[in-house]
N, CA, C and O atoms as a Tinker XYZ file with bonds, in Angstrom:
   320  protein
     1  N    -68.403000  -57.080000   48.034000    73     2
     2  CA   -68.918000  -55.928000   47.332000    64     1     3
     3  C    -69.100000  -56.185000   45.850000    63     2     4     5
     4  O    -69.356000  -55.252000   45.089000    81     3
     5  N    -68.971000  -57.436000   45.426000    73     3     6
     6  CA   -69.180000  -57.746000   44.010000    64     5     7
     7  C    -70.166000  -58.899000   43.844000    63     6     8     9
     8  O    -70.050000  -59.685000   42.903000    81     7
     9  N    -71.125000  -59.003000   44.746000    73     7    10
    10  CA   -72.177000  -60.007000   44.607000    64     9    11
    11  C    -73.452000  -59.302000   44.176000    63    10    12    13
    12  O    -73.670000  -58.133000   44.495000    81    11
    13  N    -74.286000  -60.022000   43.452000    73    11    14
    14  CA   -75.551000  -59.435000   43.002000    64    13    15
    15  C    -75.449000  -58.981000   41.560000    63    14    16    17
    16  O    -74.857000  -59.662000   40.723000    81    15
    17  N    -76.023000  -57.838000   41.277000    73    15    18
    18  CA   -76.052000  -57.296000   39.921000    64    17    19
    19  C    -74.702000  -56.646000   39.618000    63    18    20    21
    20  O    -74.455000  -55.500000   39.994000    81    19
    21  N    -73.848000  -57.380000   38.945000    73    19    22
    22  CA   -72.485000  -56.915000   38.688000    64    21    23
    23  C    -72.453000  -55.712000   37.751000    63    22    24    25
    24  O    -71.616000  -54.824000   37.908000    81    23
    25  N    -73.345000  -55.682000   36.793000    73    23    26
    26  CA   -73.392000  -54.534000   35.879000    64    25    27
    27  C    -73.780000  -53.262000   36.630000    63    26    28    29
    28  O    -73.228000  -52.191000   36.377000    81    27
    29  N    -74.729000  -53.387000   37.552000    73    27    30
    30  CA   -75.127000  -52.235000   38.351000    64    29    31
    31  C    -73.979000  -51.805000   39.270000    63    30    32    33
    32  O    -73.732000  -50.614000   39.457000    81    31
    33  N    -73.292000  -52.787000   39.835000    73    31    34
    34  CA   -72.146000  -52.467000   40.689000    64    33    35
    35  C    -71.079000  -51.719000   39.898000    63    34    36    37
    36  O    -70.494000  -50.751000   40.385000    81    35
    37  N    -70.833000  -52.174000   38.680000    73    35    38
    38  CA   -69.849000  -51.513000   37.824000    64    37    39
    39  C    -70.274000  -50.079000   37.524000    63    38    40    41
    40  O    -69.471000  -49.152000   37.638000    81    39
    41  N    -71.519000  -49.900000   37.147000    73    39    42
    42  CA   -72.019000  -48.553000   36.829000    64    41    43
    43  C    -71.930000  -47.631000   38.046000    63    42    44    45
    44  O    -71.542000  -46.470000   37.921000    81    43
    45  N    -72.284000  -48.142000   39.202000    73    43    46
    46  CA   -72.212000  -47.337000   40.429000    64    45    47
    47  C    -70.780000  -46.987000   40.774000    63    46    48    49
    48  O    -70.488000  -45.874000   41.213000    81    47
    49  N    -69.887000  -47.945000   40.574000    73    47    50
    50  CA   -68.480000  -47.706000   40.873000    64    49    51
    51  C    -67.898000  -46.649000   39.930000    63    50    52    53
    52  O    -67.167000  -45.758000   40.361000    81    51
    53  N    -68.225000  -46.756000   38.659000    73    51    54
    54  CA   -67.768000  -45.751000   37.693000    64    53    55
    55  C    -68.308000  -44.375000   38.062000    63    54    56    57
    56  O    -67.590000  -43.378000   37.983000    81    55
    57  N    -69.563000  -44.323000   38.461000    73    55    58
    58  CA   -70.179000  -43.048000   38.847000    64    57    59
    59  C    -69.487000  -42.461000   40.079000    63    58    60    61
    60  O    -69.280000  -41.250000   40.160000    81    59
    61  N    -69.132000  -43.318000   41.034000    73    59    62
    62  CA   -68.473000  -42.817000   42.249000    64    61    63
    63  C    -67.144000  -42.162000   41.914000    63    62    64    65
    64  O    -66.738000  -41.202000   42.569000    81    63
    65  N    -66.464000  -42.678000   40.896000    73    63    66
    66  CA   -65.191000  -42.082000   40.489000    64    65    67
    67  C    -65.388000  -40.805000   39.673000    63    66    68    69
    68  O    -64.495000  -39.959000   39.627000    81    67
    69  N    -66.534000  -40.659000   39.039000    73    67    70
    70  CA   -66.837000  -39.382000   38.388000    64    69    71
    71  C    -66.976000  -38.295000   39.450000    63    70    72    73
    72  O    -66.551000  -37.156000   39.254000    81    71
    73  N    -67.576000  -38.669000   40.573000    73    71    74
    74  CA   -67.810000  -37.715000   41.650000    64    73    75
    75  C    -66.550000  -37.436000   42.460000    63    74    76    77
    76  O    -66.377000  -36.341000   42.995000    81    75
    77  N    -65.678000  -38.422000   42.547000    73    75    78
    78  CA   -64.447000  -38.285000   43.323000    64    77    79
    79  C    -63.305000  -38.977000   42.570000    63    78    80    81
    80  O    -62.899000  -40.080000   42.936000    81    79
    81  N    -62.793000  -38.335000   41.530000    73    79    82
    82  CA   -61.752000  -38.958000   40.697000    64    81    83
    83  C    -60.489000  -39.289000   41.496000    63    82    84    85
    84  O    -60.148000  -38.625000   42.474000    81    83
    85  N    -59.829000  -40.321000   41.048000    73    83    86
    86  CA   -58.533000  -40.736000   41.614000    64    85    87
    87  C    -58.591000  -41.078000   43.101000    63    86    88    89
    88  O    -57.606000  -40.895000   43.818000    81    87
    89  N    -59.716000  -41.563000   43.559000    73    87    90
    90  CA   -59.843000  -42.024000   44.943000    64    89    91
    91  C    -59.415000  -43.490000   44.976000    63    90    92    93
    92  O    -60.092000  -44.335000   44.390000    81    91
    93  N    -58.311000  -43.812000   45.645000    73    91    94
    94  CA   -57.768000  -45.169000   45.595000    64    93    95
    95  C    -58.752000  -46.248000   46.038000    63    94    96    97
    96  O    -58.826000  -47.305000   45.410000    81    95
    97  N    -59.500000  -46.005000   47.094000    73    95    98
    98  CA   -60.453000  -47.005000   47.566000    64    97    99
    99  C    -61.558000  -47.274000   46.564000    63    98   100   101
   100  O    -61.986000  -48.415000   46.385000    81    99
   101  N    -62.013000  -46.227000   45.917000    73    99   102
   102  CA   -63.065000  -46.390000   44.903000    64   101   103
   103  C    -62.502000  -47.063000   43.656000    63   102   104   105
   104  O    -63.202000  -47.815000   42.978000    81   103
   105  N    -61.248000  -46.790000   43.364000    73   103   106
   106  CA   -60.601000  -47.462000   42.229000    64   105   107
   107  C    -60.436000  -48.948000   42.527000    63   106   108   109
   108  O    -60.597000  -49.784000   41.638000    81   107
   109  N    -60.118000  -49.273000   43.765000    73   107   110
   110  CA   -60.004000  -50.666000   44.185000    64   109   111
   111  C    -61.333000  -51.386000   43.985000    63   110   112   113
   112  O    -61.368000  -52.509000   43.482000    81   111
   113  N    -62.419000  -50.736000   44.378000    73   111   114
   114  CA   -63.745000  -51.321000   44.192000    64   113   115
   115  C    -64.054000  -51.504000   42.715000    63   114   116   117
   116  O    -64.597000  -52.536000   42.320000    81   115
   117  N    -63.717000  -50.523000   41.899000    73   115   118
   118  CA   -63.933000  -50.638000   40.458000    64   117   119
   119  C    -63.140000  -51.819000   39.896000    63   118   120   121
   120  O    -63.654000  -52.582000   39.078000    81   119
   121  N    -61.912000  -51.967000   40.328000    73   119   122
   122  CA   -61.091000  -53.091000   39.854000    64   121   123
   123  C    -61.745000  -54.419000   40.220000    63   122   124   125
   124  O    -61.747000  -55.351000   39.415000    81   123
   125  N    -62.292000  -54.512000   41.412000    73   123   126
   126  CA   -62.970000  -55.744000   41.823000    64   125   127
   127  C    -64.212000  -56.000000   40.967000    63   126   128   129
   128  O    -64.523000  -57.147000   40.648000    81   127
   129  N    -64.915000  -54.939000   40.600000    73   127   130
   130  CA   -66.080000  -55.090000   39.718000    64   129   131
   131  C    -65.644000  -55.630000   38.358000    63   130   132   133
   132  O    -66.240000  -56.569000   37.829000    81   131
   133  N    -64.604000  -55.028000   37.805000    73   131   134
   134  CA   -64.093000  -55.517000   36.522000    64   133   135
   135  C    -63.694000  -56.987000   36.627000    63   134   136   137
   136  O    -64.012000  -57.789000   35.750000    81   135
   137  N    -63.010000  -57.324000   37.687000    73   135   138
   138  CA   -62.565000  -58.705000   37.890000    64   137   139
   139  C    -63.759000  -59.655000   37.964000    63   138   140   141
   140  O    -63.756000  -60.712000   37.334000    81   139
   141  N    -64.766000  -59.280000   38.724000    73   139   142
   142  CA   -65.951000  -60.119000   38.868000    64   141   143
   143  C    -66.659000  -60.328000   37.536000    63   142   144   145
   144  O    -67.300000  -61.355000   37.314000    81   143
   145  N    -66.535000  -59.338000   36.649000    73   143   146
   146  CA   -67.153000  -59.437000   35.322000    64   145   147
   147  C    -66.235000  -60.117000   34.301000    63   146   148   149
   148  O    -66.588000  -60.239000   33.128000    81   147
   149  N    -65.068000  -60.554000   34.749000    73   147   150
   150  CA   -64.146000  -61.250000   33.858000    64   149   151
   151  C    -63.318000  -60.324000   32.985000    63   150   152   153
   152  O    -62.745000  -60.764000   31.987000    81   151
   153  N    -63.247000  -59.048000   33.344000    73   151   154
   154  CA   -62.482000  -58.067000   32.580000    64   153   155
   155  C    -61.134000  -57.846000   33.263000    63   154   156   157
   156  O    -60.876000  -56.792000   33.844000    81   155
   157  N    -60.284000  -58.869000   33.178000    73   155   158
   158  CA   -59.035000  -58.876000   33.921000    64   157   159
   159  C    -58.096000  -57.743000   33.520000    63   158   160   161
   160  O    -57.432000  -57.165000   34.381000    81   159
   161  N    -58.028000  -57.414000   32.236000    73   159   162
   162  CA   -57.147000  -56.326000   31.802000    64   161   163
   163  C    -57.536000  -55.000000   32.456000    63   162   164   165
   164  O    -56.676000  -54.262000   32.937000    81   163
   165  N    -58.827000  -54.706000   32.471000    73   163   166
   166  CA   -59.290000  -53.463000   33.094000    64   165   167
   167  C    -59.104000  -53.512000   34.610000    63   166   168   169
   168  O    -58.785000  -52.501000   35.236000    81   167
   169  N    -59.305000  -54.688000   35.190000    73   167   170
   170  CA   -59.098000  -54.838000   36.637000    64   169   171
   171  C    -57.649000  -54.549000   36.988000    63   170   172   173
   172  O    -57.369000  -53.824000   37.943000    81   171
   173  N    -56.735000  -55.110000   36.223000    73   171   174
   174  CA   -55.307000  -54.885000   36.463000    64   173   175
   175  C    -54.943000  -53.416000   36.318000    63   174   176   177
   176  O    -54.281000  -52.843000   37.184000    81   175
   177  N    -55.369000  -52.824000   35.244000    73   175   178
   178  CA   -55.060000  -51.410000   34.981000    64   177   179
   179  C    -55.566000  -50.510000   36.114000    63   178   180   181
   180  O    -54.862000  -49.605000   36.563000    81   179
   181  N    -56.773000  -50.768000   36.559000    73   179   182
   182  CA   -57.372000  -49.948000   37.607000    64   181   183
   183  C    -56.700000  -50.190000   38.952000    63   182   184   185
   184  O    -56.470000  -49.251000   39.715000    81   183
   185  N    -56.386000  -51.448000   39.240000    73   183   186
   186  CA   -55.750000  -51.774000   40.513000    64   185   187
   187  C    -54.335000  -51.210000   40.581000    63   186   188   189
   188  O    -53.900000  -50.739000   41.632000    81   187
   189  N    -53.626000  -51.257000   39.473000    73   187   190
   190  CA   -52.276000  -50.663000   39.431000    64   189   191
   191  C    -52.357000  -49.181000   39.764000    63   190   192   193
   192  O    -51.557000  -48.674000   40.551000    81   191
   193  N    -53.311000  -48.490000   39.173000    73   191   194
   194  CA   -53.469000  -47.056000   39.438000    64   193   195
   195  C    -53.802000  -46.802000   40.908000    63   194   196   197
   196  O    -53.281000  -45.861000   41.507000    81   195
   197  N    -54.661000  -47.631000   41.489000    73   195   198
   198  CA   -55.027000  -47.466000   42.898000    64   197   199
   199  C    -53.811000  -47.653000   43.799000    63   198   200   201
   200  O    -53.597000  -46.876000   44.729000    81   199
   201  N    -53.018000  -48.684000   43.524000    73   199   202
   202  CA   -51.838000  -48.961000   44.346000    64   201   203
   203  C    -50.793000  -47.865000   44.181000    63   202   204   205
   204  O    -50.099000  -47.524000   45.140000    81   203
   205  N    -50.674000  -47.316000   42.992000    73   203   206
   206  CA   -49.725000  -46.214000   42.796000    64   205   207
   207  C    -50.116000  -45.000000   43.636000    63   206   208   209
   208  O    -49.249000  -44.279000   44.131000    81   207
   209  N    -51.410000  -44.777000   43.795000    73   207   210
   210  CA   -51.880000  -43.644000   44.589000    64   209   211
   211  C    -51.772000  -43.903000   46.099000    63   210   212   213
   212  O    -51.609000  -42.975000   46.891000    81   211
   213  N    -51.867000  -45.173000   46.474000    73   211   214
   214  CA   -51.855000  -45.509000   47.894000    64   213   215
   215  C    -51.067000  -46.806000   48.121000    63   214   216   217
   216  O    -51.655000  -47.828000   48.473000    81   215
   217  N    -49.759000  -46.773000   47.924000    73   215   218
   218  CA   -48.946000  -47.994000   47.992000    64   217   219
   219  C    -48.851000  -48.622000   49.382000    63   218   220   221
   220  O    -48.487000  -49.792000   49.504000    81   219
   221  N    -49.163000  -47.882000   50.403000    73   219   222
   222  CA   -49.042000  -48.408000   51.757000    64   221   223
   223  C    -50.210000  -49.304000   52.161000    63   222   224   225
   224  O    -50.157000  -49.936000   53.216000    81   223
   225  N    -51.246000  -49.371000   51.358000    73   223   226
   226  CA   -52.415000  -50.184000   51.696000    64   225   227
   227  C    -52.205000  -51.618000   51.255000    63   226   228   229
   228  O    -52.239000  -51.934000   50.066000    81   227
   229  N    -51.988000  -52.473000   52.230000    73   227   230
   230  CA   -51.685000  -53.877000   51.965000    64   229   231
   231  C    -52.772000  -54.614000   51.214000    63   230   232   233
   232  O    -52.477000  -55.406000   50.319000    81   231
   233  N    -54.036000  -54.365000   51.565000    73   231   234
   234  CA   -55.132000  -55.067000   50.899000    64   233   235
   235  C    -55.142000  -54.789000   49.401000    63   234   236   237
   236  O    -55.355000  -55.701000   48.602000    81   235
   237  N    -54.917000  -53.557000   49.020000    73   235   238
   238  CA   -54.914000  -53.222000   47.592000    64   237   239
   239  C    -53.716000  -53.864000   46.898000    63   238   240   241
   240  O    -53.831000  -54.319000   45.759000    81   239
   241  N    -52.585000  -53.904000   47.563000    73   239   242
   242  CA   -51.399000  -54.538000   46.983000    64   241   243
   243  C    -51.600000  -56.040000   46.837000    63   242   244   245
   244  O    -51.186000  -56.628000   45.838000    81   243
   245  N    -52.234000  -56.664000   47.828000    73   243   246
   246  CA   -52.522000  -58.105000   47.728000    64   245   247
   247  C    -53.485000  -58.385000   46.584000    63   246   248   249
   248  O    -53.336000  -59.373000   45.865000    81   247
   249  N    -54.478000  -57.507000   46.416000    73   247   250
   250  CA   -55.429000  -57.671000   45.314000    64   249   251
   251  C    -54.716000  -57.553000   43.972000    63   250   252   253
   252  O    -55.003000  -58.305000   43.041000    81   251
   253  N    -53.791000  -56.611000   43.879000    73   251   254
   254  CA   -53.011000  -56.455000   42.653000    64   253   255
   255  C    -52.191000  -57.708000   42.381000    63   254   256   257
   256  O    -52.110000  -58.157000   41.238000    81   255
   257  N    -51.586000  -58.272000   43.408000    73   255   258
   258  CA   -50.807000  -59.503000   43.243000    64   257   259
   259  C    -51.688000  -60.632000   42.718000    63   258   260   261
   260  O    -51.265000  -61.399000   41.852000    81   259
   261  N    -52.906000  -60.738000   43.237000    73   259   262
   262  CA   -53.834000  -61.769000   42.765000    64   261   263
   263  C    -54.169000  -61.555000   41.291000    63   262   264   265
   264  O    -54.162000  -62.505000   40.509000    81   263
   265  N    -54.462000  -60.314000   40.912000    73   263   266
   266  CA   -54.796000  -60.027000   39.515000    64   265   267
   267  C    -53.612000  -60.353000   38.601000    63   266   268   269
   268  O    -53.796000  -60.905000   37.517000    81   267
   269  N    -52.410000  -60.013000   39.037000    73   267   270
   270  CA   -51.217000  -60.312000   38.229000    64   269   271
   271  C    -51.018000  -61.812000   38.089000    63   270   272   273
   272  O    -50.651000  -62.301000   37.020000    81   271
   273  N    -51.259000  -62.536000   39.167000    73   271   274
   274  CA   -51.143000  -63.995000   39.129000    64   273   275
   275  C    -52.147000  -64.589000   38.151000    63   274   276   277
   276  O    -51.809000  -65.465000   37.355000    81   275
   277  N    -53.364000  -64.111000   38.218000    73   275   278
   278  CA   -54.409000  -64.592000   37.304000    64   277   279
   279  C    -54.062000  -64.264000   35.843000    63   278   280   281
   280  O    -54.295000  -65.077000   34.948000    81   279
   281  N    -53.510000  -63.083000   35.614000    73   279   282
   282  CA   -53.127000  -62.697000   34.254000    64   281   283
   283  C    -52.006000  -63.598000   33.743000    63   282   284   285
   284  O    -51.991000  -63.960000   32.567000    81   283
   285  N    -51.073000  -63.959000   34.612000    73   283   286
   286  CA   -49.978000  -64.842000   34.205000    64   285   287
   287  C    -50.510000  -66.227000   33.865000    63   286   288   289
   288  O    -50.066000  -66.840000   32.894000    81   287
   289  N    -51.448000  -66.722000   34.648000    73   287   290
   290  CA   -52.065000  -68.026000   34.366000    64   289   291
   291  C    -52.810000  -67.975000   33.030000    63   290   292   293
   292  O    -52.703000  -68.896000   32.220000    81   291
   293  N    -53.548000  -66.918000   32.809000    73   291   294
   294  CA   -54.281000  -66.770000   31.558000    64   293   295
   295  C    -53.334000  -66.681000   30.363000    63   294   296   297
   296  O    -53.607000  -67.249000   29.305000    81   295
   297  N    -52.238000  -65.977000   30.534000    73   295   298
   298  CA   -51.256000  -65.840000   29.446000    64   297   299
   299  C    -50.648000  -67.197000   29.114000    63   298   300   301
   300  O    -50.476000  -67.538000   27.944000    81   299
   301  N    -50.326000  -67.965000   30.145000    73   299   302
   302  CA   -49.764000  -69.303000   29.902000    64   301   303
   303  C    -50.765000  -70.205000   29.207000    63   302   304   305
   304  O    -50.396000  -70.998000   28.340000    81   303
   305  N    -52.038000  -70.086000   29.587000    73   303   306
   306  CA   -53.069000  -70.924000   28.993000    64   305   307
   307  C    -53.260000  -70.616000   27.522000    63   306   308   309
   308  O    -53.510000  -71.522000   26.727000    81   307
   309  N    -53.146000  -69.346000   27.148000    73   307   310
   310  CA   -53.329000  -68.988000   25.745000    64   309   311
   311  C    -52.111000  -69.294000   24.892000    63   310   312   313
   312  O    -52.210000  -69.423000   23.672000    81   311
   313  N    -50.950000  -69.411000   25.553000    73   311   314
   314  CA   -49.733000  -69.702000   24.774000    64   313   315
   315  C    -49.539000  -71.188000   24.545000    63   314   316   317
   316  O    -48.705000  -71.589000   23.734000    81   315
   317  N    -50.303000  -72.012000   25.254000    73   315   318
   318  CA   -50.178000  -73.480000   25.081000    64   317   319
   319  C    -50.904000  -73.980000   23.864000    63   318   320
   320  O    -50.892000  -75.180000   23.587000    81   319
């Protein structure tokens, strides 16, 4: 869901949340859009919110773990 025009995907995802705020699945999609665009901080923030709303969804929790892992790698790279 993040192939093609990433900016359009991001805009559509943001719009979907305007229409249905705090929808965990739509927040998950938004986080993936941010991630695909290299906006890891926003991806993490959005994914954390999605998981808080729906902690029982394994896929969203796994995605959050991946984002956290990537953030840790990035943090180590900048501290070297």
